[in-house]
PDB file of N, CA, C and O in Angstrom, chain B, residues numbered from 101:
ATOM      1  N   UNK B 101      -3.959 -12.136  -2.249  1.00  0.00           N
ATOM      2  CA  UNK B 101      -2.876 -12.548  -1.498  1.00  0.00           C
ATOM      3  C   UNK B 101      -3.419 -11.942   0.402  1.00  0.00           C
ATOM      4  O   UNK B 101      -4.181 -11.118   0.907  1.00  0.00           O
ATOM      5  N   UNK B 102      -2.798 -12.607   0.682  1.00  0.00           N
ATOM      6  CA  UNK B 102      -2.798 -12.647   1.905  1.00  0.00           C
ATOM      7  C   UNK B 102      -1.149 -12.126   2.975  1.00  0.00           C
ATOM      8  O   UNK B 102      -0.010 -12.553   3.164  1.00  0.00           O
ATOM      9  N   UNK B 103      -1.921 -11.110   3.357  1.00  0.00           N
ATOM     10  CA  UNK B 103      -0.504 -10.747   3.867  1.00  0.00           C
ATOM     11  C   UNK B 103      -0.551 -10.351   5.548  1.00  0.00           C
ATOM     12  O   UNK B 103      -1.294  -9.528   6.083  1.00  0.00           O
ATOM     13  N   UNK B 104       0.213 -10.983   6.018  1.00  0.00           N
ATOM     14  CA  UNK B 104       0.361 -10.674   7.917  1.00  0.00           C
ATOM     15  C   UNK B 104       1.601 -10.348   8.294  1.00  0.00           C
ATOM     16  O   UNK B 104       2.379 -11.175   7.818  1.00  0.00           O
ATOM     17  N   UNK B 105       2.088  -9.630   8.849  1.00  0.00           N
ATOM     18  CA  UNK B 105       3.427  -9.311   9.229  1.00  0.00           C
ATOM     19  C   UNK B 105       3.816  -9.250  10.460  1.00  0.00           C
ATOM     20  O   UNK B 105       3.530  -8.252  11.123  1.00  0.00           O
ATOM     21  N   UNK B 106       4.504 -10.243  10.983  1.00  0.00           N
ATOM     22  CA  UNK B 106       4.323 -11.109  12.491  1.00  0.00           C
ATOM     23  C   UNK B 106       6.433 -10.607  13.124  1.00  0.00           C
ATOM     24  O   UNK B 106       7.539 -11.055  12.823  1.00  0.00           O
ATOM     25  N   UNK B 107       5.840  -9.316  14.218  1.00  0.00           N
ATOM     26  CA  UNK B 107       7.531  -9.167  14.805  1.00  0.00           C
ATOM     27  C   UNK B 107       6.886  -9.689  16.738  1.00  0.00           C
ATOM     28  O   UNK B 107       5.846  -9.990  17.324  1.00  0.00           O
ATOM     29  N   UNK B 108       8.119  -9.528  16.962  1.00  0.00           N
ATOM     30  CA  UNK B 108       8.185  -9.441  18.420  1.00  0.00           C
ATOM     31  C   UNK B 108       8.400  -8.133  19.029  1.00  0.00           C
ATOM     32  O   UNK B 108       8.468  -7.921  20.239  1.00  0.00           O
ATOM     33  N   UNK B 109       8.524  -7.078  17.881  1.00  0.00           N
ATOM     34  CA  UNK B 109       8.827  -6.124  18.233  1.00  0.00           C
ATOM     35  C   UNK B 109       7.175  -4.900  17.960  1.00  0.00           C
ATOM     36  O   UNK B 109       7.020  -4.655  16.764  1.00  0.00           O
ATOM     37  N   UNK B 110       6.406  -4.419  18.625  1.00  0.00           N
ATOM     38  CA  UNK B 110       5.103  -4.062  18.304  1.00  0.00           C
ATOM     39  C   UNK B 110       5.633  -3.368  17.340  1.00  0.00           C
ATOM     40  O   UNK B 110       5.136  -3.855  16.324  1.00  0.00           O
ATOM     41  N   UNK B 111       6.254  -2.631  17.072  1.00  0.00           N
ATOM     42  CA  UNK B 111       5.741  -1.220  16.933  1.00  0.00           C
ATOM     43  C   UNK B 111       6.854  -1.250  15.173  1.00  0.00           C
ATOM     44  O   UNK B 111       6.908  -0.406  14.278  1.00  0.00           O
ATOM     45  N   UNK B 112       7.429  -2.335  15.288  1.00  0.00           N
ATOM     46  CA  UNK B 112       7.949  -2.672  13.775  1.00  0.00           C
ATOM     47  C   UNK B 112       6.713  -2.216  12.123  1.00  0.00           C
ATOM     48  O   UNK B 112       5.542  -1.881  12.297  1.00  0.00           O
ATOM     49  N   UNK B 113       7.244  -2.308  10.955  1.00  0.00           N
ATOM     50  CA  UNK B 113       6.471  -2.051  10.039  1.00  0.00           C
ATOM     51  C   UNK B 113       7.414  -1.943   9.387  1.00  0.00           C
ATOM     52  O   UNK B 113       8.602  -1.768   9.657  1.00  0.00           O
ATOM     53  N   UNK B 114       6.626  -2.099   8.085  1.00  0.00           N
ATOM     54  CA  UNK B 114       6.799  -1.713   6.471  1.00  0.00           C
ATOM     55  C   UNK B 114       6.638  -1.813   5.322  1.00  0.00           C
ATOM     56  O   UNK B 114       5.944  -2.800   5.078  1.00  0.00           O
ATOM     57  N   UNK B 115       7.086  -0.999   4.012  1.00  0.00           N
ATOM     58  CA  UNK B 115       6.726  -0.705   3.037  1.00  0.00           C
ATOM     59  C   UNK B 115       6.470  -1.743   1.975  1.00  0.00           C
ATOM     60  O   UNK B 115       7.158  -1.376   1.022  1.00  0.00           O
ATOM     61  N   UNK B 116       6.006  -2.555   1.732  1.00  0.00           N
ATOM     62  CA  UNK B 116       5.632  -3.927   0.801  1.00  0.00           C
ATOM     63  C   UNK B 116       5.937  -2.728  -0.869  1.00  0.00           C
ATOM     64  O   UNK B 116       5.484  -1.589  -0.978  1.00  0.00           O
ATOM     65  N   UNK B 117       6.562  -3.259  -1.639  1.00  0.00           N
ATOM     66  CA  UNK B 117       6.342  -3.436  -2.682  1.00  0.00           C
ATOM     67  C   UNK B 117       6.221  -3.810  -4.055  1.00  0.00           C
ATOM     68  O   UNK B 117       7.148  -3.663  -4.852  1.00  0.00           O
ATOM     69  N   UNK B 118       4.708  -4.461  -4.468  1.00  0.00           N
ATOM     70  CA  UNK B 118       4.847  -5.095  -5.897  1.00  0.00           C
ATOM     71  C   UNK B 118       4.797  -4.611  -7.266  1.00  0.00           C
ATOM     72  O   UNK B 118       4.311  -3.521  -7.569  1.00  0.00           O
ATOM     73  N   UNK B 119       5.306  -5.433  -8.088  1.00  0.00           N
ATOM     74  CA  UNK B 119       5.417  -5.163  -8.972  1.00  0.00           C
ATOM     75  C   UNK B 119       4.588  -6.122 -10.039  1.00  0.00           C
ATOM     76  O   UNK B 119       4.685  -7.347  -9.957  1.00  0.00           O
ATOM     77  N   UNK B 120       3.717  -5.446 -11.102  1.00  0.00           N
ATOM     78  CA  UNK B 120       2.953  -5.567 -11.889  1.00  0.00           C
ATOM     79  C   UNK B 120       3.305  -6.272 -13.413  1.00  0.00           C
ATOM     80  O   UNK B 120       3.730  -5.593 -14.347  1.00  0.00           O
ATOM     81  N   UNK B 121       3.076  -7.635 -13.502  1.00  0.00           N
ATOM     82  CA  UNK B 121       3.391  -7.079 -15.469  1.00  0.00           C
ATOM     83  C   UNK B 121       1.941  -6.997 -16.243  1.00  0.00           C
ATOM     84  O   UNK B 121       1.825  -7.320 -17.425  1.00  0.00           O
ATOM     85  N   UNK B 122       0.850  -6.526 -15.432  1.00  0.00           N
ATOM     86  CA  UNK B 122      -0.582  -5.440 -16.524  1.00  0.00           C
ATOM     87  C   UNK B 122      -0.883  -4.825 -15.385  1.00  0.00           C
ATOM     88  O   UNK B 122      -0.419  -5.043 -14.266  1.00  0.00           O
ATOM     89  N   UNK B 123      -1.665  -4.062 -15.709  1.00  0.00           N
ATOM     90  CA  UNK B 123      -2.640  -2.462 -15.192  1.00  0.00           C
ATOM     91  C   UNK B 123      -4.086  -3.007 -14.547  1.00  0.00           C
ATOM     92  O   UNK B 123      -4.962  -2.165 -14.350  1.00  0.00           O
ATOM     93  N   UNK B 124      -4.299  -4.188 -14.269  1.00  0.00           N
ATOM     94  CA  UNK B 124      -5.192  -5.008 -13.403  1.00  0.00           C
ATOM     95  C   UNK B 124      -5.925  -3.404 -12.235  1.00  0.00           C
ATOM     96  O   UNK B 124      -5.098  -2.644 -11.731  1.00  0.00           O
ATOM     97  N   UNK B 125      -6.946  -3.245 -12.079  1.00  0.00           N
ATOM     98  CA  UNK B 125      -7.111  -2.696 -10.841  1.00  0.00           C
ATOM     99  C   UNK B 125      -6.472  -3.996  -9.886  1.00  0.00           C
ATOM    100  O   UNK B 125      -6.423  -5.216 -10.043  1.00  0.00           O
ATOM    101  N   UNK B 126      -6.029  -3.069  -8.843  1.00  0.00           N
ATOM    102  CA  UNK B 126      -6.362  -3.933  -7.214  1.00  0.00           C
ATOM    103  C   UNK B 126      -6.568  -3.667  -6.142  1.00  0.00           C
ATOM    104  O   UNK B 126      -6.195  -2.510  -6.335  1.00  0.00           O
ATOM    105  N   UNK B 127      -6.914  -3.659  -4.810  1.00  0.00           N
ATOM    106  CA  UNK B 127      -7.305  -3.480  -3.628  1.00  0.00           C
ATOM    107  C   UNK B 127      -6.773  -3.882  -2.770  1.00  0.00           C
ATOM    108  O   UNK B 127      -6.388  -5.048  -2.686  1.00  0.00           O
ATOM    109  N   UNK B 128      -6.585  -2.810  -1.724  1.00  0.00           N
ATOM    110  CA  UNK B 128      -6.153  -3.739  -0.421  1.00  0.00           C
ATOM    111  C   UNK B 128      -7.111  -3.581   0.549  1.00  0.00           C
ATOM    112  O   UNK B 128      -7.539  -2.427   0.558  1.00  0.00           O
ATOM    113  N   UNK B 129      -7.588  -4.266   1.329  1.00  0.00           N
ATOM    114  CA  UNK B 129      -8.456  -4.892   1.766  1.00  0.00           C
ATOM    115  C   UNK B 129      -8.002  -4.113   3.190  1.00  0.00           C
ATOM    116  O   UNK B 129      -7.354  -3.077   3.039  1.00  0.00           O
ATOM    117  N   UNK B 130      -8.370  -4.644   4.858  1.00  0.00           N
ATOM    118  CA  UNK B 130      -8.103  -4.677   6.357  1.00  0.00           C
ATOM    119  C   UNK B 130      -9.128  -5.096   6.370  1.00  0.00           C
ATOM    120  O   UNK B 130      -9.902  -4.183   6.083  1.00  0.00           O
ATOM    121  N   UNK B 131      -9.863  -6.382   6.617  1.00  0.00           N
ATOM    122  CA  UNK B 131     -11.059  -6.196   8.460  1.00  0.00           C
ATOM    123  C   UNK B 131     -11.802  -6.567   7.189  1.00  0.00           C
ATOM    124  O   UNK B 131     -12.701  -5.833   7.600  1.00  0.00           O
ATOM    125  N   UNK B 132     -12.310  -7.048   5.944  1.00  0.00           N
ATOM    126  CA  UNK B 132     -13.417  -6.936   4.906  1.00  0.00           C
ATOM    127  C   UNK B 132     -12.825  -5.818   4.157  1.00  0.00           C
ATOM    128  O   UNK B 132     -12.284  -6.298   3.161  1.00  0.00           O
ATOM    129  N   UNK B 133     -12.651  -4.229   4.199  1.00  0.00           N
ATOM    130  CA  UNK B 133     -13.473  -3.299   3.899  1.00  0.00           C
ATOM    131  C   UNK B 133     -11.726  -2.898   2.883  1.00  0.00           C
ATOM    132  O   UNK B 133     -10.592  -3.374   2.941  1.00  0.00           O
ATOM    133  N   UNK B 134     -12.280  -1.976   2.183  1.00  0.00           N
ATOM    134  CA  UNK B 134     -11.029  -1.682   1.411  1.00  0.00           C
ATOM    135  C   UNK B 134     -10.527  -0.698   1.336  1.00  0.00           C
ATOM    136  O   UNK B 134     -11.227   0.291   1.116  1.00  0.00           O
ATOM    137  N   UNK B 135      -9.242  -0.580   1.475  1.00  0.00           N
ATOM    138  CA  UNK B 135      -8.374   0.767   1.596  1.00  0.00           C
ATOM    139  C   UNK B 135      -8.205   1.457   0.663  1.00  0.00           C
ATOM    140  O   UNK B 135      -8.018   0.990  -0.460  1.00  0.00           O
ATOM    141  N   UNK B 136      -8.239   2.912   0.961  1.00  0.00           N
ATOM    142  CA  UNK B 136      -8.797   3.502  -0.685  1.00  0.00           C
ATOM    143  C   UNK B 136      -7.117   3.973  -0.495  1.00  0.00           C
ATOM    144  O   UNK B 136      -6.442   4.084   0.529  1.00  0.00           O
ATOM    145  N   UNK B 137      -6.763   4.197  -1.970  1.00  0.00           N
ATOM    146  CA  UNK B 137      -5.683   5.013  -2.051  1.00  0.00           C
ATOM    147  C   UNK B 137      -4.899   5.909  -1.549  1.00  0.00           C
ATOM    148  O   UNK B 137      -5.718   6.342  -0.739  1.00  0.00           O
ATOM    149  N   UNK B 138      -3.691   6.737  -1.313  1.00  0.00           N
ATOM    150  CA  UNK B 138      -3.918   8.173  -0.567  1.00  0.00           C
ATOM    151  C   UNK B 138      -4.333   9.040  -1.771  1.00  0.00           C
ATOM    152  O   UNK B 138      -4.726   8.856  -2.923  1.00  0.00           O
ATOM    153  N   UNK B 139      -4.062  10.062  -0.962  1.00  0.00           N
ATOM    154  CA  UNK B 139      -4.987  10.678  -1.930  1.00  0.00           C
ATOM    155  C   UNK B 139      -3.871  11.807  -3.011  1.00  0.00           C
ATOM    156  O   UNK B 139      -2.739  12.091  -2.622  1.00  0.00           O
ATOM    157  N   UNK B 140      -4.475  12.373  -4.458  1.00  0.00           N
ATOM    158  CA  UNK B 140      -3.581  12.355  -5.536  1.00  0.00           C
ATOM    159  C   UNK B 140      -2.710  13.651  -5.081  1.00  0.00           C
ATOM    160  O   UNK B 140      -3.252  14.568  -4.465  1.00  0.00           O
ATOM    161  N   UNK B 141      -1.373  13.677  -5.409  1.00  0.00           N
ATOM    162  CA  UNK B 141      -0.530  14.726  -5.185  1.00  0.00           C
ATOM    163  C   UNK B 141       0.007  15.714  -6.352  1.00  0.00           C
ATOM    164  O   UNK B 141       1.207  15.695  -6.626  1.00  0.00           O
ATOM    165  N   UNK B 142      -0.369  16.079  -6.643  1.00  0.00           N
ATOM    166  CA  UNK B 142       0.220  16.826  -8.006  1.00  0.00           C
ATOM    167  C   UNK B 142       1.104  17.383  -8.212  1.00  0.00           C
ATOM    168  O   UNK B 142       1.408  17.887  -9.293  1.00  0.00           O
ATOM    169  N   UNK B 143       1.929  17.419  -6.846  1.00  0.00           N
ATOM    170  CA  UNK B 143       3.613  18.121  -6.952  1.00  0.00           C
ATOM    171  C   UNK B 143       4.781  16.631  -7.293  1.00  0.00           C
ATOM    172  O   UNK B 143       5.902  16.584  -6.788  1.00  0.00           O
ATOM    173  N   UNK B 144       4.445  15.956  -7.860  1.00  0.00           N
ATOM    174  CA  UNK B 144       4.816  14.815  -7.435  1.00  0.00           C
ATOM    175  C   UNK B 144       4.992  14.662  -9.747  1.00  0.00           C
ATOM    176  O   UNK B 144       4.230  15.104 -10.607  1.00  0.00           O
ATOM    177  N   UNK B 145       5.632  14.274  -9.816  1.00  0.00           N
ATOM    178  CA  UNK B 145       6.272  14.848 -10.810  1.00  0.00           C
ATOM    179  C   UNK B 145       6.172  13.312 -11.591  1.00  0.00           C
ATOM    180  O   UNK B 145       6.477  12.225 -11.101  1.00  0.00           O
ATOM    181  N   UNK B 146       5.586  13.626 -13.116  1.00  0.00           N
ATOM    182  CA  UNK B 146       5.693  14.817 -13.923  1.00  0.00           C
ATOM    183  C   UNK B 146       5.071  15.510 -13.684  1.00  0.00           C
ATOM    184  O   UNK B 146       5.238  16.647 -13.243  1.00  0.00           O
ATOM    185  N   UNK B 147       3.327  14.361 -14.190  1.00  0.00           N
ATOM    186  CA  UNK B 147       2.099  14.769 -13.403  1.00  0.00           C
ATOM    187  C   UNK B 147       1.467  14.749 -12.930  1.00  0.00           C
ATOM    188  O   UNK B 147       0.298  14.815 -13.310  1.00  0.00           O
ATOM    189  N   UNK B 148       2.074  14.588 -11.149  1.00  0.00           N
ATOM    190  CA  UNK B 148       1.028  14.019  -9.968  1.00  0.00           C
ATOM    191  C   UNK B 148       0.881  12.523  -9.917  1.00  0.00           C
ATOM    192  O   UNK B 148       0.965  11.774 -10.890  1.00  0.00           O
ATOM    193  N   UNK B 149       0.616  12.119  -8.476  1.00  0.00           N
ATOM    194  CA  UNK B 149       0.028  10.312  -8.849  1.00  0.00           C
ATOM    195  C   UNK B 149      -0.089  10.025  -7.419  1.00  0.00           C
ATOM    196  O   UNK B 149       0.503  10.832  -6.703  1.00  0.00           O
ATOM    197  N   UNK B 150      -0.714   9.061  -6.819  1.00  0.00           N
ATOM    198  CA  UNK B 150      -1.135   9.263  -5.608  1.00  0.00           C
ATOM    199  C   UNK B 150      -0.153   9.279  -4.243  1.00  0.00           C
ATOM    200  O   UNK B 150       0.675   8.400  -4.000  1.00  0.00           O
ATOM    201  N   UNK B 151      -0.327  10.064  -3.680  1.00  0.00           N
ATOM    202  CA  UNK B 151       0.574  10.093  -2.475  1.00  0.00           C
ATOM    203  C   UNK B 151       1.563   9.392  -1.843  1.00  0.00           C
ATOM    204  O   UNK B 151       1.313   8.202  -1.651  1.00  0.00           O
ATOM    205  N   UNK B 152       3.212  10.041  -1.259  1.00  0.00           N
ATOM    206  CA  UNK B 152       3.955   8.442  -0.774  1.00  0.00           C
ATOM    207  C   UNK B 152       3.159   8.333   0.359  1.00  0.00           C
ATOM    208  O   UNK B 152       2.397   8.866   1.165  1.00  0.00           O
ATOM    209  N   UNK B 153       3.812   7.253  -0.059  1.00  0.00           N
ATOM    210  CA  UNK B 153       3.549   6.128   1.913  1.00  0.00           C
ATOM    211  C   UNK B 153       3.963   6.998   2.923  1.00  0.00           C
ATOM    212  O   UNK B 153       4.892   7.798   2.809  1.00  0.00           O
ATOM    213  N   UNK B 154       3.283   6.841   3.890  1.00  0.00           N
ATOM    214  CA  UNK B 154       4.124   7.534   5.366  1.00  0.00           C
ATOM    215  C   UNK B 154       4.102   6.607   6.157  1.00  0.00           C
ATOM    216  O   UNK B 154       5.064   6.794   6.903  1.00  0.00           O
ATOM    217  N   UNK B 155       3.533   5.627   6.476  1.00  0.00           N
ATOM    218  CA  UNK B 155       3.620   4.465   7.481  1.00  0.00           C
ATOM    219  C   UNK B 155       2.979   5.594   8.333  1.00  0.00           C
ATOM    220  O   UNK B 155       3.578   6.028   9.316  1.00  0.00           O
ATOM    221  N   UNK B 156       1.811   6.054   7.976  1.00  0.00           N
ATOM    222  CA  UNK B 156       1.144   6.922   9.394  1.00  0.00           C
ATOM    223  C   UNK B 156      -0.346   4.857   9.741  1.00  0.00           C
ATOM    224  O   UNK B 156      -0.935   4.621  10.796  1.00  0.00           O
ATOM    225  N   UNK B 157      -0.383   4.209   8.805  1.00  0.00           N
ATOM    226  CA  UNK B 157      -1.506   3.417   9.297  1.00  0.00           C
ATOM    227  C   UNK B 157      -1.779   2.044   8.664  1.00  0.00           C
ATOM    228  O   UNK B 157      -2.057   1.912   7.472  1.00  0.00           O
ATOM    229  N   UNK B 158      -1.698   1.185   9.407  1.00  0.00           N
ATOM    230  CA  UNK B 158      -1.531  -0.018   8.719  1.00  0.00           C
ATOM    231  C   UNK B 158      -2.690  -0.360   7.405  1.00  0.00           C
ATOM    232  O   UNK B 158      -3.890  -0.215   7.637  1.00  0.00           O
ATOM    233  N   UNK B 159      -2.188  -0.842   5.960  1.00  0.00           N
ATOM    234  CA  UNK B 159      -3.006  -0.755   5.031  1.00  0.00           C
ATOM    235  C   UNK B 159      -3.043   0.812   4.206  1.00  0.00           C
ATOM    236  O   UNK B 159      -3.794   1.199   3.311  1.00  0.00           O
ATOM    237  N   UNK B 160      -2.086   1.402   4.802  1.00  0.00           N
ATOM    238  CA  UNK B 160      -1.804   2.943   3.679  1.00  0.00           C
ATOM    239  C   UNK B 160      -1.651   2.712   2.534  1.00  0.00           C
ATOM    240  O   UNK B 160      -0.761   1.872   2.667  1.00  0.00           O
ATOM    241  N   UNK B 161      -1.885   2.815   0.905  1.00  0.00           N
ATOM    242  CA  UNK B 161      -0.657   2.560  -0.123  1.00  0.00           C
ATOM    243  C   UNK B 161      -1.498   3.171  -1.451  1.00  0.00           C
ATOM    244  O   UNK B 161      -2.437   3.962  -1.546  1.00  0.00           O
ATOM    245  N   UNK B 162      -0.982   2.684  -2.081  1.00  0.00           N
ATOM    246  CA  UNK B 162      -0.986   3.690  -3.814  1.00  0.00           C
ATOM    247  C   UNK B 162      -0.153   3.115  -4.584  1.00  0.00           C
ATOM    248  O   UNK B 162       0.932   2.621  -4.274  1.00  0.00           O
ATOM    249  N   UNK B 163      -0.913   3.201  -6.142  1.00  0.00           N
ATOM    250  CA  UNK B 163      -0.654   2.562  -6.893  1.00  0.00           C
ATOM    251  C   UNK B 163       0.616   3.898  -8.074  1.00  0.00           C
ATOM    252  O   UNK B 163       0.721   5.123  -8.021  1.00  0.00           O
ATOM    253  N   UNK B 164       1.081   3.213  -8.666  1.00  0.00           N
ATOM    254  CA  UNK B 164       1.705   3.914  -9.211  1.00  0.00           C
ATOM    255  C   UNK B 164       2.101   3.593 -10.475  1.00  0.00           C
ATOM    256  O   UNK B 164       3.112   2.907 -10.624  1.00  0.00           O
ATOM    257  N   UNK B 165       1.339   4.057 -11.605  1.00  0.00           N
ATOM    258  CA  UNK B 165       0.836   4.082 -12.979  1.00  0.00           C
ATOM    259  C   UNK B 165       1.835   3.693 -13.574  1.00  0.00           C
ATOM    260  O   UNK B 165       2.867   3.874 -12.928  1.00  0.00           O
ATOM    261  N   UNK B 166       1.988   3.146 -14.719  1.00  0.00           N
ATOM    262  CA  UNK B 166       3.154   3.409 -15.695  1.00  0.00           C
ATOM    263  C   UNK B 166       3.735   2.480 -15.293  1.00  0.00           C
ATOM    264  O   UNK B 166       4.010   1.817 -16.293  1.00  0.00           O
ATOM    265  N   UNK B 167       4.068   2.048 -14.523  1.00  0.00           N
ATOM    266  CA  UNK B 167       5.430   1.134 -13.837  1.00  0.00           C
ATOM    267  C   UNK B 167       4.017  -0.241 -13.283  1.00  0.00           C
ATOM    268  O   UNK B 167       4.678  -1.275 -13.188  1.00  0.00           O
ATOM    269  N   UNK B 168       3.220  -0.429 -13.094  1.00  0.00           N
ATOM    270  CA  UNK B 168       1.896  -1.207 -12.658  1.00  0.00           C
ATOM    271  C   UNK B 168       2.821  -1.535 -11.546  1.00  0.00           C
ATOM    272  O   UNK B 168       3.364  -2.633 -11.671  1.00  0.00           O
ATOM    273  N   UNK B 169       3.234  -0.635 -10.149  1.00  0.00           N
ATOM    274  CA  UNK B 169       3.752  -0.682  -8.937  1.00  0.00           C
ATOM    275  C   UNK B 169       2.523  -0.726  -7.818  1.00  0.00           C
ATOM    276  O   UNK B 169       1.638   0.123  -7.925  1.00  0.00           O
ATOM    277  N   UNK B 170       2.486  -1.281  -7.208  1.00  0.00           N
ATOM    278  CA  UNK B 170       1.028  -1.341  -5.656  1.00  0.00           C
ATOM    279  C   UNK B 170       2.471  -1.335  -4.487  1.00  0.00           C
ATOM    280  O   UNK B 170       3.453  -2.076  -4.455  1.00  0.00           O
ATOM    281  N   UNK B 171       1.988   0.099  -3.405  1.00  0.00           N
ATOM    282  CA  UNK B 171       2.743   0.201  -2.975  1.00  0.00           C
ATOM    283  C   UNK B 171       1.580   0.025  -1.618  1.00  0.00           C
ATOM    284  O   UNK B 171       0.484   0.564  -1.464  1.00  0.00           O
ATOM    285  N   UNK B 172       2.324  -0.951  -0.746  1.00  0.00           N
ATOM    286  CA  UNK B 172       1.461  -0.858   1.055  1.00  0.00           C
ATOM    287  C   UNK B 172       1.454  -0.812   1.979  1.00  0.00           C
ATOM    288  O   UNK B 172       0.397  -1.378   2.258  1.00  0.00           O
ATOM    289  N   UNK B 173       2.040  -0.426   3.152  1.00  0.00           N
ATOM    290  CA  UNK B 173       2.552  -0.670   4.210  1.00  0.00           C
ATOM    291  C   UNK B 173       1.698  -1.306   5.173  1.00  0.00           C
ATOM    292  O   UNK B 173       0.487  -1.464   5.020  1.00  0.00           O
ATOM    293  N   UNK B 174       2.539  -1.754   6.418  1.00  0.00           N
ATOM    294  CA  UNK B 174       2.684  -3.124   7.272  1.00  0.00           C
ATOM    295  C   UNK B 174       2.987  -2.947   8.235  1.00  0.00           C
ATOM    296  O   UNK B 174       3.874  -2.096   8.310  1.00  0.00           O
ATOM    297  N   UNK B 175       2.567  -3.502   9.439  1.00  0.00           N
ATOM    298  CA  UNK B 175       2.648  -3.245  10.908  1.00  0.00           C
ATOM    299  C   UNK B 175       2.570  -4.489  11.785  1.00  0.00           C
ATOM    300  O   UNK B 175       1.849  -5.456  11.537  1.00  0.00           O
ATOM    301  N   UNK B 176       3.274  -4.388  12.695  1.00  0.00           N
ATOM    302  CA  UNK B 176       3.163  -5.712  13.532  1.00  0.00           C
ATOM    303  C   UNK B 176       1.581  -6.141  13.856  1.00  0.00           C
ATOM    304  O   UNK B 176       0.901  -5.252  14.369  1.00  0.00           O
ATOM    305  N   UNK B 177       1.168  -6.965  13.692  1.00  0.00           N
ATOM    306  CA  UNK B 177       0.151  -8.087  14.017  1.00  0.00           C
ATOM    307  C   UNK B 177      -1.116  -7.543  12.437  1.00  0.00           C
ATOM    308  O   UNK B 177      -1.996  -8.400  12.354  1.00  0.00           O
ATOM    309  N   UNK B 178      -1.212  -6.941  11.856  1.00  0.00           N
ATOM    310  CA  UNK B 178      -1.833  -6.875  11.004  1.00  0.00           C
ATOM    311  C   UNK B 178      -2.035  -8.091   9.953  1.00  0.00           C
ATOM    312  O   UNK B 178      -1.348  -9.101  10.103  1.00  0.00           O
ATOM    313  N   UNK B 179      -3.038  -8.003   8.809  1.00  0.00           N
ATOM    314  CA  UNK B 179      -3.336  -8.875   8.053  1.00  0.00           C
ATOM    315  C   UNK B 179      -4.016  -7.656   6.777  1.00  0.00           C
ATOM    316  O   UNK B 179      -4.546  -6.562   6.970  1.00  0.00           O
ATOM    317  N   UNK B 180      -3.844  -8.095   6.003  1.00  0.00           N
ATOM    318  CA  UNK B 180      -4.352  -7.416   5.120  1.00  0.00           C
ATOM    319  C   UNK B 180      -4.347  -8.466   4.080  1.00  0.00           C
ATOM    320  O   UNK B 180      -3.681  -9.468   4.342  1.00  0.00           O
ATOM    321  N   UNK B 181      -5.192  -8.403   2.539  1.00  0.00           N
ATOM    322  CA  UNK B 181      -5.659  -9.160   1.368  1.00  0.00           C
ATOM    323  C   UNK B 181      -5.320  -8.131   0.587  1.00  0.00           C
ATOM    324  O   UNK B 181      -5.491  -6.949   0.884  1.00  0.00           O
ATOM    325  N   UNK B 182      -4.581  -8.760  -0.955  1.00  0.00           N
ATOM    326  CA  UNK B 182      -4.570  -7.577  -1.476  1.00  0.00           C
ATOM    327  C   UNK B 182      -5.308  -9.066  -3.152  1.00  0.00           C
ATOM    328  O   UNK B 182      -5.594  -8.642  -4.272  1.00  0.00           O
TER     329      UNK B 182
END
């Protein structure tokens, strides 16, 4: 899947959440390079998970296991592949 966020406001951005029916591995790519998941955060209950999306950079992402949800941040002018 390809995602591009087009906006007249250069500072615009959003976090996208995609629920999948299975736990297959998925990656977010920017300019053909894989962007790794956020670092693991042991403080997120119950046993930790990848860190929350801070909207600090286009392509920032995490996978929420068990729920099979991929989250990523995209901002104006950014193109991503999943």
